[in-house]
C-alpha positions as CSV (number, residue, x, y, z in Angstrom):
1,M,65.8,-16.2,-11.0
2,G,62.1,-15.9,-9.8
3,V,63.2,-14.1,-6.6
4,M,65.6,-11.7,-8.4
5,Q,62.8,-10.8,-11.0
6,T,60.2,-10.1,-8.3
7,A,62.7,-8.0,-6.3
8,L,63.7,-6.1,-9.4
9,S,60.0,-5.2,-10.1
10,A,59.7,-4.0,-6.5
11,L,62.7,-1.8,-7.1
12,S,61.1,-0.5,-10.3
13,A,57.8,0.3,-8.5
14,A,59.5,2.1,-5.7
15,D,61.4,4.2,-8.3
16,F,58.0,5.0,-10.0
17,M,56.6,6.0,-6.5
18,L,59.5,8.2,-5.7
19,S,59.4,9.8,-9.1
20,V,55.9,10.8,-8.8
21,A,56.2,12.0,-5.4
22,A,59.3,14.1,-6.4
23,N,57.5,15.6,-9.3
24,N,54.5,16.7,-7.0
25,L,57.1,18.2,-4.7
26,A,58.9,20.0,-7.5
27,N,55.6,21.6,-8.4
28,L,54.6,22.7,-5.0
29,N,54.5,26.3,-6.0
30,T,53.3,25.8,-9.6
31,S,50.0,27.7,-10.3
32,G,47.2,25.4,-11.3
33,F,49.3,22.3,-10.9
34,K,47.3,19.1,-10.2
35,S,49.2,16.5,-8.1
36,Q,49.4,12.8,-9.1
37,S,49.3,9.5,-7.2
38,V,50.5,6.0,-8.3
39,S,48.7,2.8,-7.9
40,F,50.2,-0.6,-8.2
41,A,49.0,-4.1,-8.9
42,D,50.4,-7.6,-8.4
43,A,51.8,-9.2,-11.5
44,F,51.5,-12.5,-13.4
45,Y,51.4,-15.6,-11.1
46,Q,53.1,-19.0,-11.6
47,T,50.7,-21.9,-10.7
48,L,52.8,-24.7,-9.2
49,R,49.8,-26.8,-8.2
50,A,46.2,-26.3,-9.2
51,S,43.3,-26.4,-6.6
52,T,41.4,-29.6,-6.1
53,A,37.8,-30.2,-5.0
54,P,37.1,-32.4,-1.9
55,I,36.1,-36.0,-2.8
56,S,34.7,-38.7,-0.5
57,N,36.9,-38.7,2.5
58,V,39.7,-36.6,0.9
59,G,39.7,-32.8,1.5
60,G,40.3,-30.4,-1.2
61,S,43.5,-28.2,-1.5
62,N,44.1,-24.7,-2.4
63,P,46.2,-23.6,-5.4
64,L,49.8,-23.2,-4.9
65,Q,51.0,-20.1,-6.6
66,I,54.0,-17.8,-6.7
67,G,53.8,-14.2,-7.6
68,T,56.4,-12.6,-10.2
69,G,56.2,-9.1,-8.6
70,V,54.4,-5.8,-8.9
71,F,53.7,-3.3,-11.8
72,V,52.4,0.4,-12.1
73,S,48.6,0.1,-12.9
74,A,47.8,3.7,-12.9
75,I,49.1,7.2,-12.3
76,A,46.0,9.2,-11.4
77,T,45.6,13.0,-11.4
78,R,44.0,14.5,-8.3
79,M,41.6,17.5,-9.5
80,A,41.0,18.7,-6.1
81,Q,40.7,22.5,-5.8
82,G,44.0,24.4,-5.0
83,T,44.2,27.5,-2.7
84,F,43.4,30.8,-4.1
85,T,46.3,33.3,-3.6
86,P,45.6,37.1,-4.3
87,T,48.5,38.6,-6.6
88,G,47.2,42.1,-7.1
89,M,47.2,41.7,-10.9
90,S,44.0,42.1,-12.7
91,T,45.1,39.7,-15.5
92,D,45.7,36.8,-13.1
93,L,42.7,34.6,-12.9
94,A,41.5,31.5,-11.0
95,I,38.6,29.1,-11.4
96,L,36.7,28.3,-8.2
97,G,35.2,25.0,-9.1
98,N,35.2,22.8,-12.1
99,G,36.6,23.4,-15.6
100,F,39.6,24.8,-17.2
101,F,40.7,27.8,-19.3
102,A,40.8,27.4,-23.0
103,V,43.9,28.7,-24.7
104,Q,44.9,28.7,-28.4
105,K,48.4,28.8,-30.0
106,G,48.3,28.4,-33.7
107,D,45.5,25.9,-34.5
108,Q,46.2,23.8,-31.4
109,V,43.5,24.5,-28.5
110,R,44.8,23.4,-25.0
111,F,43.5,23.7,-21.5
112,T,44.9,24.9,-18.2
113,R,44.1,25.7,-14.6
114,D,46.8,28.1,-14.5
115,G,45.3,31.6,-15.1
116,S,48.6,33.5,-15.3
117,F,47.7,35.8,-18.2
118,R,49.2,39.1,-19.5
119,L,48.2,41.6,-22.2
120,D,50.1,41.6,-25.5
121,A,50.6,44.5,-28.0
122,Q,47.3,43.5,-29.7
123,G,45.2,43.4,-26.6
124,H,45.1,39.4,-26.2
125,L,45.2,37.8,-22.9
126,V,48.2,35.6,-23.2
127,H,49.1,32.6,-21.1
128,I,52.7,33.5,-19.8
129,G,53.7,29.9,-19.6
130,S,53.2,29.0,-23.2
131,G,52.2,32.1,-25.2
132,S,48.8,30.8,-25.9
133,I,45.8,33.1,-26.2
134,L,42.9,32.9,-23.8
135,L,39.5,32.0,-25.5
136,G,36.0,33.3,-25.0
137,W,33.1,35.4,-26.6
138,V,33.7,38.9,-27.7
139,A,31.1,41.4,-27.1
140,D,29.5,43.4,-30.1
141,S,29.5,47.1,-30.3
142,N,26.5,47.3,-28.0
143,G,28.0,45.2,-25.3
144,T,26.0,42.2,-26.1
145,I,27.8,38.7,-25.7
146,N,26.4,35.6,-27.6
147,T,27.8,32.6,-25.6
148,Q,26.1,30.0,-28.0
149,T,28.9,30.5,-30.7
150,T,32.3,28.9,-30.9
151,P,34.8,30.8,-28.4
152,V,37.4,32.9,-30.2
153,P,40.8,34.6,-29.1
154,I,39.8,37.4,-26.7
155,V,40.9,40.8,-27.8
156,L,40.6,43.8,-25.5
157,P,40.2,47.3,-26.9
158,T,43.7,49.1,-26.6
159,G,43.0,52.1,-28.6
160,S,40.2,54.7,-28.2
161,L,36.5,54.1,-27.7
162,S,34.7,55.9,-30.5
163,A,32.0,58.5,-29.5
164,R,28.4,57.5,-29.6
165,A,25.6,59.9,-30.5
166,T,22.8,60.1,-27.9
167,S,19.6,58.4,-29.1
168,L,17.7,58.0,-25.7
169,T,17.4,60.1,-22.6
170,R,15.4,58.7,-19.6
171,F,13.8,61.0,-16.9
172,E,12.7,60.1,-13.4
173,G,11.5,62.1,-10.3
174,N,8.4,63.9,-9.4
175,L,6.4,66.9,-10.7
176,D,4.7,68.6,-7.7
177,S,0.9,68.2,-8.2
178,R,0.4,71.3,-5.8
179,K,1.7,73.7,-8.5
180,N,-0.7,76.0,-10.0
181,V,-1.8,76.0,-13.7
182,G,0.8,78.1,-15.6
183,D,3.5,77.4,-13.0
184,A,6.8,76.1,-14.9
185,V,9.8,73.9,-13.8
186,S,12.9,74.0,-15.8
187,L,15.8,71.7,-16.0
188,S,18.9,70.9,-18.2
189,F,20.6,67.8,-19.5
190,T,23.5,66.8,-21.6
191,V,23.6,65.0,-24.9
192,F,26.3,64.0,-27.3
193,D,26.5,64.3,-31.1
194,S,28.2,61.7,-33.4
195,L,31.6,63.3,-33.0
196,G,31.3,63.2,-29.1
197,N,30.6,66.9,-28.7
198,P,28.3,67.7,-25.6
199,H,25.3,69.8,-26.1
200,I,23.1,71.2,-23.1
201,V,19.4,70.9,-23.8
202,Q,16.9,73.2,-21.7
203,L,13.8,71.4,-20.7
204,T,10.7,73.2,-19.4
205,F,7.7,71.6,-17.8
206,T,4.7,73.9,-17.5
207,K,1.6,72.8,-15.7
208,A,-1.4,73.0,-18.2
209,G,-4.1,71.3,-16.2
210,V,-5.1,69.4,-13.1
211,N,-3.1,66.2,-14.3
212,A,-1.3,67.5,-17.6
213,W,2.0,69.0,-18.0
214,N,3.3,70.5,-21.4
215,W,7.0,70.3,-22.1
216,Q,9.3,72.1,-24.5
217,A,13.0,71.6,-25.2
218,Q,15.4,74.1,-26.6
219,L,19.0,74.3,-27.7
220,N,20.8,77.5,-27.8
221,G,17.4,79.2,-27.5
222,N,15.9,77.4,-30.3
223,P,12.9,75.1,-30.1
224,I,13.8,71.5,-30.8
225,G,10.6,69.4,-29.5
226,N,7.5,69.7,-27.3
227,G,4.7,67.6,-26.2
228,T,2.3,66.8,-23.1
229,V,2.6,64.4,-20.3
230,N,-0.8,63.4,-18.7
231,F,-1.2,61.7,-15.4
232,D,-3.9,59.6,-13.6
233,G,-5.5,60.1,-10.1
234,N,-2.6,58.0,-8.7
235,G,0.2,60.3,-10.2
236,Q,1.1,57.7,-12.9
237,V,1.8,58.5,-16.5
238,V,-1.1,57.7,-18.7
239,S,-0.1,59.3,-22.1
240,G,2.8,61.1,-23.4
241,Q,5.3,58.8,-21.9
242,T,7.7,59.4,-24.9
243,G,8.7,62.3,-26.9
244,T,11.3,63.2,-29.5
245,I,13.7,66.1,-30.0
246,T,15.7,66.9,-33.0
247,L,19.0,68.6,-32.9
248,T,20.1,70.5,-36.3
249,L,23.9,70.7,-36.0
250,T,26.4,72.6,-38.0
251,N,29.7,71.4,-36.5
252,G,30.3,68.5,-39.0
253,A,28.4,65.9,-36.9
254,T,25.6,63.8,-38.2
255,S,22.6,66.1,-38.7
256,P,19.7,66.1,-38.0
257,Q,20.1,64.0,-34.8
258,A,16.7,62.7,-33.3
259,I,16.7,61.8,-29.5
260,N,13.8,59.9,-28.0
261,L,12.7,61.1,-24.4
262,D,11.3,58.5,-22.0
263,F,9.0,60.2,-19.4
264,G,7.4,56.9,-18.2
265,S,9.1,56.9,-14.8
266,I,8.0,60.5,-13.9
267,R,5.3,60.8,-11.2
268,Q,3.0,63.7,-10.2
269,L,2.6,63.6,-6.3
270,A,2.1,66.1,-3.6
271,S,5.8,66.5,-3.1
272,E,8.7,68.7,-4.0
273,T,9.7,68.6,-7.7
274,T,12.8,66.3,-8.3
275,V,12.4,65.5,-11.8
276,G,15.6,65.1,-13.8
277,A,17.5,63.1,-16.6
278,T,18.9,59.9,-15.2
279,F,20.2,58.2,-18.1
280,Q,21.5,58.9,-21.7
281,D,23.1,56.5,-24.0
282,G,25.7,58.8,-25.7
283,F,29.2,59.4,-24.8
284,P,32.4,61.1,-25.9
285,P,35.5,59.2,-27.2
286,G,37.8,57.6,-24.5
287,D,40.8,55.5,-24.0
288,L,40.9,52.1,-22.0
289,E,41.9,52.8,-18.5
290,S,41.4,49.5,-16.6
291,F,39.4,46.5,-16.6
292,S,38.0,43.7,-14.2
293,V,36.5,40.3,-14.5
294,D,33.6,39.4,-12.6
295,A,32.5,36.0,-11.2
296,R,30.7,35.1,-14.6
297,G,34.0,35.6,-16.4
298,V,32.7,38.8,-18.1
299,I,35.6,41.3,-18.7
300,I,34.3,44.7,-18.0
301,A,36.4,47.5,-19.4
302,S,36.5,51.1,-17.8
303,F,37.3,54.0,-20.2
304,T,38.5,57.6,-19.5
305,N,35.2,59.0,-20.5
306,G,33.6,57.3,-17.6
307,V,31.9,54.5,-19.7
308,T,32.1,50.8,-18.4
309,R,30.9,48.1,-20.7
310,P,31.5,44.4,-21.0
311,V,33.9,43.6,-23.8
312,A,34.4,39.8,-23.6
313,Q,33.5,36.8,-21.6
314,I,35.7,33.9,-20.9
315,A,34.7,30.3,-21.8
316,I,35.1,27.6,-19.2
317,A,35.9,24.3,-20.9
318,M,34.1,21.2,-19.2
319,F,35.0,17.5,-19.7
320,T,33.2,14.4,-18.8
321,N,36.3,12.8,-17.3
322,P,38.9,15.6,-16.6
323,E,41.3,13.2,-15.0
324,G,41.7,11.6,-18.5
325,L,43.3,14.7,-19.9
326,E,46.9,14.4,-21.1
327,R,49.5,16.5,-19.7
328,V,51.8,18.4,-22.3
329,G,53.9,20.6,-20.1
330,D,53.7,24.4,-19.7
331,N,50.8,23.9,-17.2
332,L,48.7,22.7,-20.2
333,F,46.4,19.7,-20.9
334,N,45.3,18.2,-24.1
335,V,42.1,16.3,-25.1
336,S,42.7,12.5,-24.8
337,G,40.5,9.5,-26.0
338,N,39.4,9.1,-22.4
339,S,38.6,12.7,-21.5
340,G,35.7,13.3,-23.7
341,A,35.4,16.5,-25.9
342,A,35.5,20.0,-24.5
343,R,32.0,21.7,-23.8
344,Y,32.4,25.5,-23.6
345,L,30.3,27.1,-20.9
346,P,29.9,30.5,-19.3
347,A,31.2,30.5,-15.6
348,G,28.7,29.3,-13.1
349,V,26.6,27.6,-15.7
350,G,26.0,23.9,-16.1
351,G,28.5,22.9,-13.2
352,A,31.3,25.2,-14.6
353,G,33.1,27.0,-11.7
354,R,33.1,30.9,-11.1
355,V,36.1,33.0,-12.1
356,Q,38.0,34.9,-9.6
357,G,40.1,37.7,-10.6
358,G,43.2,39.3,-9.0
359,G,44.9,36.0,-8.0
360,L,45.8,32.5,-8.8
361,E,44.9,28.9,-7.9
362,M,48.0,27.4,-6.3
363,S,48.8,23.7,-6.7
364,N,46.8,21.2,-4.7
365,V,50.1,19.2,-3.6
366,D,49.8,18.2,0.1
367,L,53.3,18.7,1.4
368,A,52.9,16.3,4.5
369,R,51.3,13.5,2.2
370,E,54.2,13.7,-0.4
371,L,57.1,13.5,2.1
372,T,55.2,10.4,3.5
373,Q,55.3,8.9,0.2
374,V,59.0,9.7,-0.2
375,L,59.8,7.8,3.1
376,I,57.6,4.9,2.1
377,A,59.3,4.5,-1.4
378,Q,62.7,4.7,0.3
379,R,61.8,1.9,2.7
380,S,60.2,-0.2,-0.2
381,F,63.4,0.4,-2.3
382,Q,65.6,-0.7,0.6
383,A,63.5,-3.8,1.3
384,A,63.8,-4.7,-2.3
385,A,67.4,-4.2,-2.3
386,R,67.9,-6.4,0.6
387,T,65.9,-9.1,-1.1
388,I,68.3,-8.9,-4.1
389,L,71.2,-9.1,-1.7
390,A,69.8,-12.3,0.1
391,A,68.9,-13.9,-3.1
392,D,72.5,-13.1,-4.5
393,E,74.1,-14.7,-1.3
394,L,71.9,-17.8,-1.9
395,I,73.1,-18.1,-5.5
396,Q,76.7,-17.8,-4.3
397,E,76.2,-20.6,-1.8
398,A,74.7,-22.7,-4.4
399,L,77.6,-22.1,-6.7
400,N,80.1,-22.9,-4.0
401,L,78.6,-26.5,-3.5
402,R,80.6,-27.5,-6.4
403,R,83.9,-26.8,-4.7
């Protein structure tokens, strides 16, 4: 009976080994799949004779033990990086390095390396295998992202981006120091009101002294602001770095509208005049046109009005022991007692991997290794089966002794 029990345990072990290898091979093309390996340990031993210590002229003896077979001691998950495969889909994401995407369905938060996401009707990034929503940090109206808060379901703007009134315009370039007192330089720049209507402002710089220029702004021929910019001997602004213009509007937009002018980057050097407006923070309304994801996991939206801005950042879940996570199907993992709690970090921070958009991480299954494991399991099963056959024949011979 001992031989039969040992051989049966060997059959069971070979079956486990074959099952694990078969599962790995079945998921060869599963995005983000992490392969498994099985480990065995010898089972309980029956001691037929205990060991004895040497005494006088009598030598000692080793213990006489017979093993009772083998059992599966562990089925480990290999967390090695899979190959990145481009797909051309902006919503397909991969983590290059450590960590997991966190996704939520109902009240349940789970984790995955499978970055197959698609947009739903509400602007959520949804994991196509399970219908779970990707978690991260959503930007405020100014594009600021606070990664110190608890991650929430990411929602991309699917409707129109509201207009923003201009509150700041920045100028850069040079005012030619060789100009004579009284010479003027004119330029124009565009600002937006609270409804998104553009307004063209005329700005004139007039040289008032060796290192001083007066400026005056007009809208539709009406003065809306003036001031003086003073320079030092090196052509750097020393006073009048900022100014303010005020728009009085009658088109239904918020009025009056104050706009700050930043002249701090203007220089006065012996070179051609190149001064101009290089930045203004207003824009007309626009619709979401496309979006991309950078290596930090920041989702950057592009709108039809030319505005690009961060709208969210993907949270990367980190675990003390990622191999301790529990598989629950649909390419998802669940927290277990031995994985540790999830820590949410921005990509590239604290050991968290970087995010790569436009592609997926494929499985880390090694085809050659798994086929080798299949052959080893097959040979082990055959050997155990032959052992059972031999033991059965011995039992039959023993029964035949009675005849």
